[in-house]
C-alpha positions as CSV (number, residue, x, y, z in Angstrom):
1,M,17.5,160.9,-184.0
2,K,18.1,158.6,-180.7
3,G,15.7,156.1,-181.6
4,I,18.1,155.0,-184.3
5,T,19.6,152.6,-181.7
6,T,16.7,150.6,-181.5
7,I,16.9,149.7,-185.5
8,I,20.4,149.3,-185.4
9,G,20.0,146.9,-182.2
10,M,17.4,144.8,-184.0
11,V,20.0,144.7,-187.5
12,V,22.5,143.9,-185.3
13,V,20.6,140.7,-184.0
14,F,19.6,139.4,-186.8
15,A,23.2,140.2,-188.7
16,C,24.6,137.9,-185.4
17,L,22.5,135.0,-186.1
18,F,23.1,134.9,-189.6
19,A,26.8,135.2,-188.8
20,G,26.5,132.3,-186.6
21,I,24.9,130.3,-189.1
22,I,28.0,131.0,-191.4
23,I,30.2,129.9,-188.5
24,L,28.8,127.0,-188.1
25,D,29.4,125.6,-191.4
26,G,25.5,126.5,-192.3
27,E,23.8,127.7,-195.3
28,I,21.6,130.7,-195.1
29,M,19.0,129.5,-197.5
30,D,18.6,126.4,-194.8
31,F,17.1,128.8,-192.5
32,L,14.7,130.7,-194.9
33,D,11.6,128.9,-194.8
34,P,8.3,130.5,-196.2
35,A,5.9,128.0,-194.5
36,S,7.5,128.3,-191.3
37,A,7.4,132.2,-191.5
38,I,3.8,132.0,-192.4
39,L,3.1,129.5,-189.6
40,V,4.6,132.0,-187.0
41,I,3.9,135.4,-188.3
42,V,0.6,135.2,-189.4
43,P,-1.3,133.9,-186.3
44,T,0.9,135.9,-184.2
45,F,-0.3,139.0,-185.7
46,A,-4.1,137.6,-186.0
47,A,-3.7,136.7,-182.1
48,V,-2.9,140.3,-181.5
49,M,-5.5,141.6,-183.8
50,S,-7.7,139.8,-181.6
51,S,-6.2,141.3,-178.5
52,F,-6.7,144.7,-179.0
53,P,-9.5,146.8,-180.4
54,M,-8.7,148.5,-184.1
55,S,-8.7,151.8,-182.1
56,V,-5.8,150.6,-180.7
57,L,-4.5,149.0,-183.6
58,S,-4.8,151.9,-185.7
59,K,-2.1,153.9,-183.7
60,I,0.9,151.3,-184.5
61,P,2.5,153.0,-187.3
62,G,2.5,156.2,-185.0
63,H,4.7,153.9,-182.7
64,F,7.3,154.0,-184.9
65,K,7.4,157.4,-185.2
66,V,8.0,158.1,-181.4
67,L,10.7,155.3,-181.7
68,L,12.6,157.4,-184.1
69,G,12.1,160.9,-182.4
70,Q,13.8,162.5,-179.8
71,E,13.7,162.0,-176.3
72,S,11.8,164.2,-173.7
73,S,14.6,166.3,-172.2
74,P,13.6,167.4,-168.7
75,S,16.4,170.3,-169.2
76,E,14.5,172.1,-171.6
77,Y,11.0,171.7,-170.0
78,I,12.7,173.4,-166.8
79,D,14.5,176.0,-169.0
80,K,11.1,176.8,-170.4
81,I,9.3,176.9,-167.2
82,V,11.6,179.2,-165.6
83,S,11.3,181.5,-168.5
84,L,7.5,181.2,-167.9
85,A,7.9,181.9,-164.5
86,E,9.7,184.8,-165.6
87,K,7.7,186.1,-167.6
88,A,4.7,185.9,-164.9
89,R,6.6,187.8,-162.5
90,K,7.3,190.9,-164.5
91,E,4.2,191.0,-166.6
92,G,1.3,188.8,-164.7
93,L,-0.5,185.2,-166.4
94,L,-2.3,187.4,-169.2
95,A,1.5,187.7,-170.5
96,F,0.9,183.8,-171.6
97,E,-2.2,184.5,-173.7
98,K,0.2,185.2,-176.6
99,E,3.0,182.4,-175.6
100,Q,3.8,179.6,-178.1
101,V,4.9,175.9,-176.7
102,D,5.1,173.4,-178.6
103,D,4.1,170.9,-175.6
104,A,0.3,170.2,-175.7
105,L,0.0,170.0,-172.0
106,M,2.0,172.9,-171.2
107,A,-0.2,175.0,-174.0
108,Y,-3.6,173.5,-172.3
109,A,-2.0,174.3,-168.8
110,L,-1.4,178.2,-170.0
111,R,-5.1,178.6,-171.8
112,M,-6.4,177.8,-168.3
113,M,-4.1,179.7,-166.5
114,V,-5.1,182.9,-168.7
115,D,-8.4,181.8,-168.1
116,G,-8.4,182.7,-164.3
117,L,-8.8,178.9,-163.2
118,D,-7.5,178.2,-159.7
119,K,-4.8,176.0,-159.0
120,F,-6.9,173.1,-157.9
121,T,-8.7,173.2,-161.1
122,V,-5.6,173.2,-163.1
123,K,-3.9,170.6,-161.0
124,F,-6.7,168.3,-161.4
125,A,-7.3,169.2,-165.2
126,L,-3.6,168.2,-165.9
127,E,-3.5,165.3,-164.1
128,D,-6.4,163.7,-165.8
129,C,-4.3,164.4,-169.2
130,I,-1.5,162.9,-167.9
131,N,-3.3,160.0,-167.1
132,G,-4.7,159.6,-170.1
133,M,-1.5,159.6,-171.7
134,K,-0.1,156.9,-169.2
135,E,-3.5,154.3,-170.5
136,R,-2.5,155.2,-174.0
137,H,1.1,154.6,-173.6
138,V,0.6,151.2,-171.5
139,E,-1.9,149.8,-174.9
140,A,0.7,150.8,-176.7
141,I,3.5,149.0,-175.3
142,A,1.3,146.1,-174.2
143,I,0.7,145.3,-178.1
144,Y,4.9,144.1,-178.3
145,N,4.7,142.7,-175.5
146,K,1.9,140.4,-176.3
147,A,3.5,139.6,-179.7
148,A,6.6,138.7,-178.1
149,A,4.5,136.0,-175.8
150,Y,2.5,134.8,-179.0
151,A,5.6,134.5,-181.1
152,P,7.2,131.6,-179.6
153,A,4.4,130.2,-178.7
154,F,2.9,129.7,-182.5
155,G,6.5,128.8,-183.1
156,M,6.2,125.9,-180.7
157,C,2.6,124.9,-182.4
158,A,4.4,124.8,-185.9
159,T,7.1,123.1,-184.8
160,V,4.6,120.1,-183.3
161,I,2.4,120.7,-186.7
162,S,5.8,119.9,-188.8
163,L,6.7,117.2,-186.1
164,V,3.2,115.5,-186.8
165,N,3.1,115.3,-190.1
166,M,7.0,114.0,-190.5
167,L,6.0,111.3,-188.1
168,M,3.0,110.6,-190.4
169,G,4.5,110.2,-193.3
170,L,7.5,108.5,-191.8
171,D,8.1,104.9,-193.8
172,F,10.7,103.3,-192.3
173,E,10.6,100.7,-195.6
174,D,11.2,103.5,-197.8
175,P,14.9,104.5,-197.4
176,N,14.7,107.8,-199.1
177,A,12.2,108.7,-196.5
178,I,14.4,107.4,-193.7
179,N,17.0,109.4,-195.5
180,A,15.0,113.1,-195.4
181,L,14.3,112.1,-191.8
182,G,17.2,114.8,-190.5
183,A,16.2,117.3,-193.0
184,N,12.3,117.3,-191.9
185,M,13.3,117.6,-188.4
186,A,15.4,120.3,-188.9
187,T,12.9,122.5,-191.3
188,A,10.3,121.6,-187.8
189,L,12.8,123.4,-185.6
190,I,13.1,126.0,-187.9
191,T,9.5,127.2,-186.9
192,T,10.8,127.4,-182.8
193,L,13.6,129.6,-184.0
194,Y,11.7,132.2,-185.9
195,G,9.1,132.4,-183.0
196,S,12.2,133.0,-180.4
197,A,14.1,135.4,-183.1
198,F,11.0,137.7,-183.7
199,A,10.2,137.5,-179.7
200,N,13.3,138.7,-178.6
201,G,15.0,140.6,-181.8
202,I,11.7,142.9,-182.7
203,F,9.0,142.7,-180.5
204,L,10.7,142.8,-176.9
205,P,13.1,145.8,-178.1
206,I,10.4,147.7,-179.2
207,A,8.6,147.1,-175.7
208,A,11.4,147.9,-173.9
209,R,11.9,151.3,-176.0
210,L,8.8,152.5,-175.7
211,Q,8.6,151.5,-172.4
212,L,11.8,154.1,-171.2
213,L,10.4,156.8,-173.6
214,H,7.1,156.6,-171.8
215,K,8.7,156.7,-168.5
216,K,11.0,160.1,-170.0
217,E,7.6,161.7,-170.9
218,M,5.4,161.0,-167.6
219,F,8.6,162.7,-165.8
220,C,8.8,165.6,-167.6
221,K,4.8,165.9,-168.1
222,T,4.7,165.8,-164.2
223,M,7.8,168.7,-163.9
224,V,5.6,170.6,-166.7
225,C,2.4,169.8,-163.9
226,N,4.4,170.8,-161.1
227,G,6.1,174.0,-162.5
228,L,3.2,175.3,-163.8
229,L,1.3,175.4,-160.7
230,A,4.1,176.6,-158.8
231,I,3.8,179.7,-161.2
232,L,0.3,180.1,-161.1
233,N,1.0,180.1,-156.6
234,G,3.1,182.9,-157.5
235,D,6.4,181.3,-156.4
236,N,10.0,182.6,-157.2
237,P,11.5,181.6,-160.5
238,R,14.6,180.7,-158.4
239,V,12.9,178.6,-155.9
240,I,11.1,177.1,-159.0
241,K,14.3,176.3,-160.9
242,D,15.8,174.6,-157.9
243,F,12.7,172.4,-156.8
244,L,12.6,170.8,-160.3
245,V,16.4,170.6,-160.5
246,E,16.4,168.7,-157.5
247,Q,14.3,165.9,-159.2
248,L,16.6,165.1,-161.9
249,S,19.3,162.6,-161.9
250,A,22.7,163.8,-160.7
251,A,24.4,163.6,-164.2
252,D,21.2,166.3,-165.8
253,A,21.4,168.2,-162.8
254,E,25.4,168.6,-163.1
255,G,24.6,171.0,-166.1
256,F,22.3,173.7,-163.9
257,K,25.0,173.7,-161.2
258,D,27.7,174.5,-163.5
259,D,25.2,177.1,-165.0
260,A,24.9,178.7,-161.6
261,K,28.1,178.8,-161.0
262,G,28.9,180.5,-164.3
263,G,26.2,183.0,-163.5
264,G,27.8,184.4,-160.0
265,G,30.1,186.6,-160.9
266,D,27.3,188.9,-163.0
C-alpha cells in the first residue's frame, strides 16, 4: 500500500517533535496538557463541521481508505484500453456486453457503447461523470485545508485565553504566584504548539496526499474517456496506444517503449 507513507510521515513528524523535547532536556509530560488539547482540537472540528454539510463530512472515513489504497496506474489503464480496442476490432462493440472491468467509469462507458449511443453522447456523459468526481474530490480536500487553517488560529485563541487568565490571577504580593509565572506562560504557549503541530503534521499532509491522488485519478479517467472514444471512432489499436502513451511522463512511457522493442522480433 503506497499510501502507508502518509501515515509513516505523520508518525515521524511527531516522533521528531518528541525527540526534540528530550534532546533539549525537556519533559514529555510538560507538553501533554488535556485542557490545551481540548481548546484546540474541539473548536477545530466544530468549525469544520460548521463549514460543510453532513453529506460531505460523512465521507471522511472513506478518505482514509483512499489514503491507504493503491494509486491509479496509467499503464494499467492503457493496457486495458488497448485490449478493448483489439477486441472491438475483431468482434465488434457488442463483444463488450459481457466484459468485466473494475473501473466504474469504464464500465459505464462500455454499457453506453453496447447500447449503440453515438460518440458525442458518450463523450458528454463521461465528461459529466468526471466533472462530478472532480467536485467530490475538491470538497474532500477542502475539509483538511480548512482544518489546517483553523487549528493554528484556535491555538492562538487558546494561548490568548490562557495568558489573560494568567495575568488576571497574577498577584505580585504573592511569591508563589510570581514563581509560577514561567510555568503558566509555558502552558499558555503549548496551545500554539498544538495548533501548529496538528495543522502541519496531520491536516496538511492529508490534504496534499488527497490532492496528488486526485490529479492522478483525473489523469487516468481522462485517459479512459479519450481511449474509449477512440475505440468508438474505430481507430487502430496501435494508434490508440501511441496516442495514450504520449500523454505519459518520460519515465512511465519508457516501459511501453521497451515493450515495443521487445516485440519487434516477433
